[in-house]
C-alpha positions in Angstrom: 78.5 63.3 139.7 78.4 67.3 140.4 80.2 67.7 137.1 78.1 65.9 135.0 75.1 67.9 136.3 77.1 71.2 135.5 78.0 69.6 132.0 74.3 68.9 131.5 72.6 72.1 132.6 75.1 73.9 130.4 74.1 71.6 127.2 70.5 72.1 128.6 71.0 75.9 128.4 72.6 75.8 125.0 69.6 73.8 123.5 67.3 76.1 124.8 69.1 79.2 123.5 69.2 77.7 120.1 65.4 76.8 120.1 64.8 80.3 121.0 67.3 81.5 118.9 65.5 79.5 115.9 61.9 80.4 117.6 63.0 84.6 117.1 64.3 84.3 113.5 61.6 85.4 111.3 61.6 88.7 113.3 65.5 88.6 113.7 65.6 88.5 109.6 63.7 91.6 109.3 66.0 93.3 112.1 69.0 92.0 110.1 67.7 93.5 106.7 67.0 96.9 108.6 70.4 96.5 109.8 72.0 95.8 106.2 70.0 98.9 104.7 72.0 101.3 107.8 75.1 99.5 107.3 75.3 101.1 103.5 74.4 104.7 105.6 77.4 104.1 107.7 76.4 101.7 110.2 78.7 99.4 111.9 78.4 95.4 113.2 79.5 93.8 116.0 78.4 90.9 118.5 76.9 92.4 122.3 74.4 91.4 124.8 73.3 88.6 123.1 72.6 89.8 119.8 73.8 90.9 116.5 74.2 95.0 116.8 74.0 97.5 114.4 75.8 100.5 115.9 75.5 104.0 114.3 72.0 103.5 112.5 71.5 106.8 110.5 67.7 106.7 110.5 65.2 106.4 113.1 63.9 108.3 116.2 67.3 107.8 118.2 67.9 105.1 121.1 67.8 101.2 120.4 64.9 99.0 119.4 65.4 95.1 119.4 63.7 92.7 116.7 64.7 89.2 117.6 68.3 88.6 117.9 69.2 92.0 116.6 69.4 95.3 118.1 69.4 98.6 116.0 71.3 101.7 117.7 71.6 105.0 116.6 74.1 105.7 119.0 78.2 104.2 119.0 77.8 102.1 122.2 75.4 100.4 124.3 77.3 100.7 127.6 75.9 104.3 127.8 73.1 104.9 130.7 69.6 105.7 130.0 67.0 106.7 132.2 64.4 104.1 132.8 60.6 104.1 131.4 59.2 105.1 134.6 61.9 107.9 135.3 61.6 109.5 131.7 57.5 109.7 132.0 57.7 110.4 135.8 60.8 112.2 136.3 63.9 111.0 138.7 67.1 109.9 137.9 67.3 106.3 137.9 69.2 104.5 134.6 70.4 101.3 133.5 72.8 100.3 130.9 70.9 100.4 127.5 72.7 96.8 126.3 71.2 95.7 129.5 67.6 96.7 128.9 67.5 95.9 125.2 69.2 92.2 126.4 66.0 91.5 128.3 63.9 92.2 125.1 66.2 89.7 123.3 65.8 86.7 125.8 61.7 87.8 125.7 62.0 87.1 121.8 63.7 84.2 123.0 60.5 82.6 124.4 58.2 84.6 122.6 59.7 84.6 119.0 56.9 85.7 116.6 54.3 86.4 119.1 56.6 89.2 121.0 55.5 92.2 118.8 51.6 91.2 118.9 52.0 90.7 122.5 53.8 94.3 123.1 51.7 96.2 121.1 48.6 95.0 122.8 50.6 95.6 126.1 50.6 99.1 125.0 53.5 99.8 122.8 56.5 102.0 123.8 55.1 103.2 127.2 55.9 103.5 130.6 52.9 101.0 131.3 54.4 98.0 129.1 55.0 95.4 131.0 57.6 94.8 128.8 59.8 97.5 129.2 59.1 97.5 133.0 60.3 94.3 133.1 63.3 95.3 130.6 64.0 98.2 133.3 64.0 95.8 136.2 66.5 92.9 134.3 68.9 96.1 133.6 68.8 97.4 137.3 69.0 93.8 139.3 69.9 91.0 136.7 66.9 89.7 137.4 63.0 89.7 136.4 63.5 90.0 132.3 59.8 88.0 131.8 56.9 90.5 131.3 54.7 88.0 133.4 56.2 87.9 136.6 55.0 89.2 139.8 57.0 92.3 140.2 55.4 93.7 136.7 
């Protein structure tokens, strides 16, 4: 019986991920389009952190941007350590693995799909007070809590 419940929960999780990937696909399509333009400029593509990752993107302000199931990254690896949003804004030295932070955004897209971007900008955009960024940092630090409306945000 225990084996059946493990198989059932794996199947349920896979179904949930599939629905999330499909739900986020309109935004992912935009990310793929931008990524393909980046490939013309020398970017490389790989699979990492639950997303299609375009590395060495030759344009943008630097860092990483998640669009659905796509991560656009100006650097060469998501394994780099980055300051948390709080430390970048207020000082300190708390760092997280960039890929873990961006993976939290992928999970957020799986649940919110096309609603992610309007909600993200309604919460302040790229800012330390944005609950999406705080949740992504928390997830990158602890492996839990990627949902932006959890009690910890």
